[in-house]
N, C-alpha and C positions, 0 to 999 in steps of 0.2 A: 352278747356272752354272760355269764351271771359272774355277778361277785359278792366277794365281800368286802367289808373295809380293811382297807388296809393295817398291815405290824404298827409295832408302833417305833417305829426302827424312821418311819417314815413321818414324822409329825415335824420333823425340820423344816421337811417337803410343801406342804402342806400349811405349814405358817408361813410360806413361803405364797403362794398359790394366790392366798383371801387376801394376802398384802398387794400383790404383784399384779393379779388378774379381777374382773369381776365377779367371783367366785366365789359364793358363800362356804364356810364351812360345811356342810353338808358336800352340795354339787361336790370340789375340793377333794374331798375323802374319795366320794363316786369314782370323776374321772382315773385320778392312779388308780384302786379299786381296776376299773377296766387294763387302763391299764397294765400294770401291773398279768396283771390274768395273757391282757394276748401275746403278755410275753414269755410267758408260762407253757404257750402252747406246741403241743408236741408234734413231730411233722407227723407222724399219721393222724390225731387231731386237726389239725391245720390245710394236707388233703382233704380228710372228711371233712370236715368246712368246705371249705372252697372247692369242691366237686359236687356240693349238695348247690351252693351259691349260683356257681355257672350253667350246674343245672337247671334251677330254675326261670334263667336267663335263654332258655333254651340252645344253649348250645350243643352238638355233640361230644361225645363219649373222647373224639381223637382229636378236637375244638380242646375238651377241655384239660386232658390229659398234654396237649402241647402246653399250653401255656402256664399252668400246674407245675412242670419242667423250664420253664424260662422264672415265674415264680419262687419257685426255693431259695435260691441263688439268695436272693435280697432277705432271706428271712434274719433275723439280730443273731442265731445261734444255725450256723451252713448247716441246713441238713445235706446229706454223704447223701450226689447221685442216682434218682432212681428214671430204672423202665418205665413205661407201656408200663409193662406185666404188674412192677412192683406194688405202681400207684393201684391199678386195678384191681390187685390182690387185698391192698390195706383198704381199699372202700369194698370189696362186695366179701371178702373175706375168704 
């Protein structure tokens, strides 16, 4: 996931992380930016990313779509229930 520096409203969080952890300011900013990018991921982007990750591990589409279906309700913003067909359309168009 590629990320840019976190917006200014997170200055307090960055200060907190550098105070309470071994992270320096640059590393703290990187961690916050990565977390923000992760939680900003759309359902479609999540499905595509997870499909590619699981496919690289050698899982079949049937296994992949079953796993993604199980994972979607655990996302920060719960995605609508998607069928295997809808998941395929997200991945393959």
